[in-house]
ZAMARGU-4260 file (C-alpha; in steps of 0.2 Angstrom, whole numbers, plus 5000, padded with zeros to 4 digits):
<rodrens>
0) 4371/4762/4950 | 4375/4775/4936 | 4388/4784/4945 | 4397/4767/4948 | 4398/4764/4928
5) 4405/4780/4924 | 4423/4776/4924 | 4420/4761/4915 | 4410/4769/4901 | 4425/4782/4900
10) 4438/4767/4899 | 4428/4760/4884 | 4427/4776/4875 | 4446/4779/4877 | 4449/4761/4871
15) 4439/4765/4856 | 4448/4781/4852 | 4464/4773/4854 | 4460/4759/4842 | 4454/4773/4829
20) 4469/4784/4830 | 4480/4768/4829 | 4472/4763/4813 | 4473/4781/4807 | 4491/4782/4810
25) 4495/4764/4803 | 4487/4769/4786 | 4497/4785/4786 | 4513/4776/4791 | 4510/4764/4776
30) 4506/4779/4764 | 4524/4785/4769 | 4534/4769/4768 | 4526/4764/4752 | 4524/4779/4742
35) 4523/4778/4723 | 4539/4787/4719 | 4552/4781/4732 | 4564/4796/4728 | 4551/4808/4735
40) 4547/4799/4750 | 4549/4808/4766 | 4564/4797/4772 | 4572/4801/4756 | 4571/4819/4758
45) 4577/4817/4776 | 4592/4808/4771 | 4596/4820/4758 | 4594/4836/4770 | 4606/4827/4782
50) 4619/4826/4768 | 4617/4844/4764 | 4618/4848/4782 | 4634/4837/4785 | 4641/4846/4769
55) 4637/4863/4775 | 4645/4858/4792 | 4661/4853/4782 | 4660/4869/4772 | 4659/4878/4789
60) 4674/4870/4797 | 4684/4873/4781 | 4679/4891/4781 | 4682/4894/4799 | 4699/4887/4797
65) 4701/4899/4782 | 4695/4913/4793 | 4707/4910/4807 | 4721/4908/4794 | 4715/4924/4787
70) 4714/4933/4803 | 4732/4928/4808 | 4737/4934/4792 | 4729/4950/4794 | 4736/4952/4812
75) 4754/4949/4803 | 4750/4962/4790 | 4743/4975/4803 | 4760/4971/4814 | 4771/4973/4798
80) 4761/4990/4794 | 4763/4996/4812 | 4783/4993/4811 | 4785/5001/4793 | 4774/5015/4799
85) 4786/5018/4815 | 4801/5016/4803 | 4795/5028/4791 | 4792/5040/4806 | 4810/5038/4812
90) 4817/5039/4795 | 4808/5055/4792 | 4814/5062/4808 | 4831/5056/4805 | 4830/5064/4787
95) 4824/5079/4794 | 4839/5080/4807 | 4852/5076/4793 | 4844/5090/4782 | 4847/5102/4798
100) 4864/5095/4801 | 4868/5099/4783 | 4861/5116/4784 | 4871/5119/4801 | 4888/5112/4792
105) 4884/5124/4777 | 4883/5139/4791 | 4897/5133/4801 | 4908/5132/4785 | 4904/5149/4781
110) 4908/5155/4799 | 4924/5146/4798 | 4929/5154/4782 | 4925/5170/4790 | 4933/5165/4805
115) 4950/5160/4796 | 4950/5177/4788 | 4949/5185/4805 | 4962/5174/4813 | 4974/5177/4799
120) 4972/5196/4802 | 4974/5194/4820 | 4988/5183/4819 | 4997/5196/4808 | 4993/5210/4821
125) 4999/5199/4835 | 5016/5194/4828 | 5019/5212/4824 | 5016/5216/4842 | 5026/5202/4848
130) 5041/5207/4837 | 5039/5225/4844 | 5038/5218/4862 | 5052/5207/4860 | 5063/5220/4853
135) 5059/5232/4867 | 5063/5218/4880 | 5079/5215/4872 | 5084/5232/4873 | 5078/5233/4891
140) 5088/5217/4895 | 5104/5223/4886 | 5102/5239/4897 | 5099/5230/4913 | 5114/5218/4908
145) 5126/5232/4908 | 5120/5239/4923 | 5123/5223/4932 | 5139/5221/4924 | 5145/5238/4932
150) 5136/5233/4948 | 5145/5216/4948 | 5162/5225/4946 | 5158/5237/4959 | 5154/5222/4971
155) 5171/5212/4965 | 5180/5228/4970 | 5171/5230/4987 | 5174/5211/4990 | 5192/5213/4987
160) 5194/5226/4998 | 5184/5217/5012 | 5195/5202/5010 | 5210/5211/5012 | 5203/5218/5028
165) 5197/5202/5033 | 5215/5195/5030 | 5222/5207/5041 | 5210/5204/5055 | 5212/5186/5054
170) 5231/5189/5054 | 5228/5199/5069 | 5216/5187/5078 | 5229/5172/5075 | 5242/5181/5083
175) 5230/5186/5098 | 5225/5168/5098 | 5242/5161/5099 | 5246/5173/5113 | 5231/5168/5123
180) 5233/5149/5119 | 5251/5150/5125 | 5245/5157/5141 | 5231/5145/5143 | 5243/5131/5140
185) 5254/5138/5154 | 5238/5139/5165 | 5233/5121/5160 | 5251/5115/5165 | 5250/5123/5182
190) 5232/5117/5185 | 5237/5100/5180 | 5252/5100/5193 | 5239/5107/5206 | 5226/5095/5203
195) 5235/5080/5199 | 5227/5065/5208 | 5233/5047/5211 | 5216/5041/5207 | 5212/5034/5190
200) 5199/5044/5181 | 5184/5037/5171 | 5186/5039/5152 | 5167/5033/5151 | 5162/5052/5143
205) 5171/5048/5128 | 5163/5031/5126 | 5148/5032/5114 | 5132/5024/5118 | 5123/5027/5102
210) 5123/5038/5087 | 5110/5051/5080 | 5102/5044/5064 | 5090/5058/5062 | 5090/5076/5067
215) 5075/5089/5065 | 5083/5105/5073 | 5067/5115/5068 | 5056/5104/5080 | 5069/5100/5092
220) 5067/5081/5088 | 5082/5068/5087 | 5081/5050/5084 | 5095/5038/5090 | 5100/5021/5084
225) 5097/5013/5101 | 5079/5007/5108 | 5072/4996/5121 | 5081/4981/5115 | 5097/4989/5122
230) 5089/4994/5138 | 5083/5011/5134 | 5068/5018/5141 | 5056/5033/5141 | 5065/5048/5151
235) 5082/5042/5149 | 5095/5057/5146 | 5110/5057/5135 | 5123/5070/5130 | 5125/5073/5112
240) 5144/5077/5107 | 5155/5076/5091 | 5173/5071/5090 | 5183/5083/5080 | 5201/5080/5073
245) 5212/5077/5086 | 5200/5067/5096 | 5192/5084/5102 | 5176/5081/5111 | 5163/5094/5107
250) 5147/5095/5117 | 5131/5099/5107 | 5116/5097/5118 | 5107/5085/5131 | 5093/5074/5124
255) 5078/5067/5134 | 5070/5051/5127 | 5051/5053/5125 | 5047/5038/5114 | 5057/5022/5114
260) 5055/5008/5100 | 5064/4992/5099 | 5077/4998/5088 | 5077/5017/5090 | 5072/5031/5102
265) 5064/5047/5098 | 5071/5062/5109 | 5068/5080/5112 | 5082/5092/5114 | 5082/5098/5132
270) 5080/5117/5133 | 5077/5127/5149 | 5082/5144/5156 | 5097/5144/5168 | 5107/5156/5178
275) 5125/5158/5173 | 5137/5165/5185 | 5146/5181/5180 | 5164/5189/5183 | 5160/5206/5193
280) 5176/5214/5185 | 5176/5207/5167 | 5163/5202/5154 | 5166/5183/5157 | 5150/5173/5159
285) 5152/5154/5165 | 5149/5140/5154 | 5139/5130/5166 | 5127/5135/5181 | 5138/5127/5193
290) 5153/5135/5188 | 5161/5145/5203 | 5177/5154/5198 | 5182/5165/5183 | 5199/5162/5173
295) 5202/5182/5175 | 5210/5190/5191 | 5204/5206/5198 | 5214/5216/5186 | 5204/5209/5171
300) 5218/5199/5164 | 5222/5181/5164 | 5232/5174/5179 | 5234/5160/5192 | 5222/5167/5206
305) 5204/5163/5206 | 5191/5176/5205 | 5174/5171/5212 | 5160/5174/5199 | 5149/5184/5212
310) 5141/5197/5200 | 5123/5195/5197 | 5120/5179/5186 | 5114/5180/5167 | 5098/5171/5163
315) 5101/5161/5146 | 5092/5146/5138 | 5102/5132/5139 | 5101/5121/5124 | 5108/5117/5107
320) 5119/5130/5099 | 5113/5136/5082 | 5130/5138/5076 | 5135/5120/5080 | 5118/5110/5077
325) 5115/5092/5080 | 5118/5082/5064 | 5116/5064/5059 | 5131/5054/5065 | 5134/5063/5081
330) 5137/5052/5096 | 5127/5050/5112 | 5133/5045/5130 | 5126/5043/5148 | 5137/5039/5161
335) 5124/5028/5170 | 5119/5018/5155 | 5127/5007/5142 | 5118/4996/5129 | 5115/4979/5135
340) 5124/4981/5151 | 5121/4988/5168 | 5135/4996/5179 | 5139/4995/5197 | 5143/5010/5206
345) 5149/5015/5224 | 5146/5033/5231 | 5163/5038/5240 | 5161/5053/5253 | 5152/5056/5270
350) 5134/5050/5269 | 5129/5060/5285 | 5113/5071/5281 | 5108/5084/5294 | 5093/5095/5292
355) 5091/5088/5273 | 5108/5094/5270 | 5124/5082/5266 | 5139/5091/5271 | 5151/5081/5258
360) 5138/5084/5244 | 5142/5098/5230 | 5124/5099/5225 | 5115/5082/5226 | 5114/5070/5241
365) 5120/5053/5238 | 5101/5046/5239 | 5098/5056/5224 | 5113/5051/5215 | 5109/5032/5220
370) 5090/5035/5213 | 5096/5041/5197 | 5108/5027/5195 | 5095/5014/5198 | 5083/5023/5186
375) 5096/5019/5173 | 5096/5001/5178 | 5112/5002/5187 | 5116/4996/5205 | 5123/5005/5220
380) 5133/4995/5233 | 5137/5000/5251 | 5156/4993/5250 | 5169/4992/5237 | 5172/4976/5229
385) 5178/4970/5212 | 5162/4970/5205 | 5161/4990/5206 | 5163/4998/5189 | 5164/5015/5194
390) 5167/5025/5210 | 5156/5041/5211 | 5167/5055/5222 | 5157/5068/5231 | 5166/5084/5237
395) 5182/5077/5247 | 5180/5058/5249 | 5198/5057/5255 | 5195/5069/5270 | 5177/5069/5274
400) 5167/5056/5282 | 5170/5042/5295 | 5186/5031/5294 | 5176/5018/5285 | 5170/5029/5272
405) 5188/5035/5270 | 5195/5018/5268 | 5181/5012/5257 | 5188/5026/5245 | 5206/5022/5247
410) 5201/5004/5243 | 5193/5008/5227 | 5209/5018/5221 | 5219/5003/5226 | 5209/4992/5216
415) 5212/5003/5202 | 5192/5007/5199 | 5189/5023/5189 | 5182/5038/5198 | 5169/5049/5191
420) 5166/5066/5201 | 5149/5072/5206 | 5151/5089/5197 | 5152/5078/5180 | 5136/5071/5183
425) 5126/5087/5186 | 5116/5087/5169 | 5112/5069/5172 | 5106/5071/5189 | 5096/5086/5186
430) 5080/5078/5182 | 5070/5095/5179
</rodrens>
């Protein structure tokens, strides 16, 4: 029973104590809220303290702002101090360098003064030496001039004597040449009578196909003013010649095209070793490898009889003569070729070939002549008609061959077609 009343008793005790402490608290509150001096009341003090705290916080904010401003000012002053410190250091270094430069300039001025004196002395000595050497050189030049003047007078005397001797030789040579020319003219007249033919000879060899526009005789290169636009091809061969006073045709050399452009062709001067026949009884040497007879008789003098060139041949290099080289303006010609034109040919003579030999051929078979003509763009017909430009005659077209072959040649003569003889084409038929 007592155990069941324990909580109730505790509750009653708690209620009594709560009422006691409540009454005490109320009495204390009344004392605080209604003191004898209101200004000394705790509430007033709290408000005063709160106001002081607010004032102090305002002062703290103001001081914080001032501290921030002061820190910024200190930072700027520190940066300005660092800048002025650096400038002062640079000015100090520059001042030191300028002082060193001033010192160096003073030393340089001193050395310049000393050097000026040395230069003046050296100039005086050099001028004296130059004057001395000039006088010596003038004396030597005058002495040399006197010696050369004497040598010149001697050379003039020797030249005058040589000229007199040369004039005498020229007079003698002209007399001999006139004598030989008269004999040659007589021989030509006789040969003309003996070799006169009824056929019309082709004048194609005097017709120029082009001109030389550049000649490099050192490198053996010649440039022509004709090219692929006019039909020129690589491998074409031309004879270079010049026309001298009196329409005299002077042979220069043979050219072979190595590179043909549209309007010009680059050629090489043909050079190769050949064997020239010699006269066994005189020093005469043939001009061409195919020449067979000497203009001299067995007695060694000129005459009308033919002396065979039977001596051992002389090997020479056939090409351009150094005494008469190829120059700009020289002419070139090929009997198988004409700019922007193709020729039609007829080969006259017996065309029978036995054991690789053609009886009527002088040196080249008619098939070889045909191949060369076609190589240059020409055409070779088997019969004569009015379209044939030239007849190529081999050894004896009038007497050799079949009747039909002889008749074709006669027909060409009757039609007035110009004739070219095989021996005139040797340098163009020779493809070596």
